[in-house]
C-alpha positions in Angstrom: 72.0 123.5 129.0 72.6 125.8 126.2 74.4 126.1 122.8 77.7 127.4 124.2 78.0 124.3 126.6 77.0 121.9 123.9 79.7 123.7 121.5 82.5 123.2 124.4 81.6 119.7 124.9 82.2 119.3 121.4 85.1 121.2 121.3 86.7 118.7 124.0 85.3 115.6 122.4 87.5 116.3 119.1 90.5 116.5 121.6 89.6 113.1 123.0 89.4 111.8 119.4 92.3 113.2 118.4 94.1 111.6 121.0 92.6 108.2 120.3 93.5 108.3 116.9 97.0 109.3 117.7 97.6 106.5 119.5 96.0 104.1 116.9 98.5 105.6 114.8 101.5 105.1 116.6 100.3 101.5 117.2 100.0 100.8 113.4 103.7 102.6 113.0 105.0 100.2 115.3 103.3 97.4 113.9 104.4 98.1 110.6 107.9 98.5 111.7 108.0 95.0 112.9 105.9 93.3 110.5 107.6 90.2 108.7 105.9 90.2 105.4 105.2 93.2 102.9 101.3 92.3 103.2 101.3 92.5 106.9 103.2 95.8 106.6 100.7 97.1 104.4 97.7 96.0 106.3 99.1 98.0 109.3 100.0 101.1 107.0 96.3 101.0 105.7 95.3 101.3 109.5 97.4 104.0 109.8 96.2 106.0 106.8 92.2 105.3 107.3 92.7 106.4 111.1 94.6 109.7 110.0 91.5 110.7 108.0 90.1 111.4 111.5 92.6 114.5 112.2 91.2 117.2 109.6 87.6 116.4 110.5 88.7 116.9 114.2 90.6 120.0 113.2 87.6 121.4 111.5 85.5 120.4 114.5 87.5 122.0 117.0 87.9 125.1 114.7 84.1 125.6 114.1 83.3 124.8 117.7 86.0 127.4 118.9 84.8 130.0 116.7 81.2 129.8 117.6 82.3 130.1 121.5 84.3 133.1 121.0 81.8 134.9 118.8 79.0 134.0 121.6 81.3 135.3 124.4 81.7 138.4 122.4 84.0 141.3 124.0 87.7 141.2 123.0 87.9 137.5 122.3 89.3 137.7 118.9 92.0 139.7 120.2 92.9 137.2 122.8 96.2 135.3 122.6 94.7 131.8 123.3 92.5 132.3 120.6 95.4 133.4 118.0 97.3 130.3 119.6 94.5 128.2 118.6 94.3 129.3 114.9 98.1 129.1 114.8 97.8 125.4 116.1 95.2 124.3 113.5 97.5 125.9 110.8 100.5 124.2 111.6 98.8 120.7 112.5 97.1 120.9 108.9 100.0 121.7 107.3 101.9 119.1 109.0 99.1 116.3 108.6 99.1 117.3 104.7 102.8 116.6 104.3 102.5 113.4 106.2 99.6 112.4 104.2 101.3 112.7 101.1 104.4 110.8 102.3 102.0 108.2 103.6 100.3 107.6 100.2 103.8 107.6 98.5 105.0 104.7 100.9 101.6 102.6 100.4 102.4 102.5 96.7 105.7 101.0 97.5 104.2 98.5 99.8 101.3 97.7 97.3 103.9 97.5 94.5 105.9 94.8 97.0 102.8 93.0 98.1 101.2 92.6 94.4 104.2 90.6 93.3 105.0 88.5 96.5 102.7 89.0 99.5 104.8 87.0 101.7 108.2 88.7 100.7 109.9 90.2 103.7 108.8 93.7 104.5 111.2 96.3 103.4 113.2 97.8 106.1 112.7 101.5 105.2 114.2 104.3 106.9 111.9 107.2 107.1 113.1 110.9 106.3 114.1 112.6 109.7 111.0 115.2 109.2 108.7 112.2 109.0 110.1 110.4 112.0 109.9 113.4 114.1 106.4 115.4 113.0 104.1 113.1 114.8 105.8 113.9 118.1 106.1 117.5 117.3 102.5 117.5 116.7 101.9 116.4 120.0 104.0 119.1 121.3 101.7 121.6 119.4 98.6 120.2 120.5 99.6 120.1 124.1 101.0 123.9 123.6 97.3 124.4 122.4 95.6 122.7 125.1 97.6 124.6 127.9 96.9 128.1 126.2 93.2 127.1 126.0 93.1 126.0 129.7 95.1 129.0 130.9 93.9 131.5 128.4 96.8 134.2 128.4 95.4 137.7 126.9 99.1 138.0 125.3 99.3 136.7 121.9 103.2 136.8 122.2 103.1 134.5 125.4 100.3 132.1 123.7 102.2 131.6 120.6 105.8 131.2 122.9 103.9 128.4 124.8 103.3 126.5 121.6 107.0 127.3 120.2 108.1 125.6 123.7 106.0 122.8 123.2 107.4 122.6 119.4 111.0 122.7 121.0 110.8 120.4 123.6 109.1 117.4 121.5 111.5 118.1 118.5 114.4 117.5 120.9 112.8 114.4 122.3 112.1 113.4 118.6 115.6 114.0 117.6 117.0 112.1 120.5 114.7 109.1 119.9 115.8 109.1 116.2 119.5 109.1 117.2 119.0 106.0 119.4 117.3 104.1 116.3 120.1 105.4 114.0 122.7 104.4 116.5 120.9 100.8 117.0 120.4 100.2 113.2 124.4 100.9 112.8 125.6 98.9 115.6 123.1 95.9 114.1 124.9 96.5 110.6 128.2 96.3 112.4 127.3 93.3 114.2 126.1 90.9 111.3 129.6 91.0 109.5 131.3 90.2 112.8 129.1 87.1 113.4 129.6 85.9 110.0 133.3 86.0 110.3 133.0 84.2 113.6 130.9 81.6 112.0 133.5 80.7 109.2 
């Protein structure tokens, strides 16, 4: 056992922690959407925000351990494609996480305002902007692209970055498709409601 393999272990642990945090945040989002009261929605949103604080810590640990391992390995490691892809992934995820964090704080303020006036008031049915709805899944695509590059270690920077681009493209397409399904479902619910009201008269 040496420092390199300890760093490698910590490098992998950051991925496990980030994946676990992702599962919790997705659960919190789902529960927040299904919440019946403003107070319940706020509680799940606070869980989402507190769990999301793990992501920048994971990114920092992932970056530092990666930098250490490349430094120890020496050679032409710094010019390798998978190293460039790792840096690109960290930058993309940090930027995306910062944007989502700001939007989450804004939503928290809205929920706190409603809950402070009437905790048992029905939870607001807010439709997130397209980018906010799609970014979490796109982040998963970025992360999987980085992990693929870390495992296969392509020497070409263009190839390594292309892998991340493919991950973004596939995850964005899936996220857009999911959003369209949700939009159509909401539109159908709005269309059905007036018909039900007219039939009951």
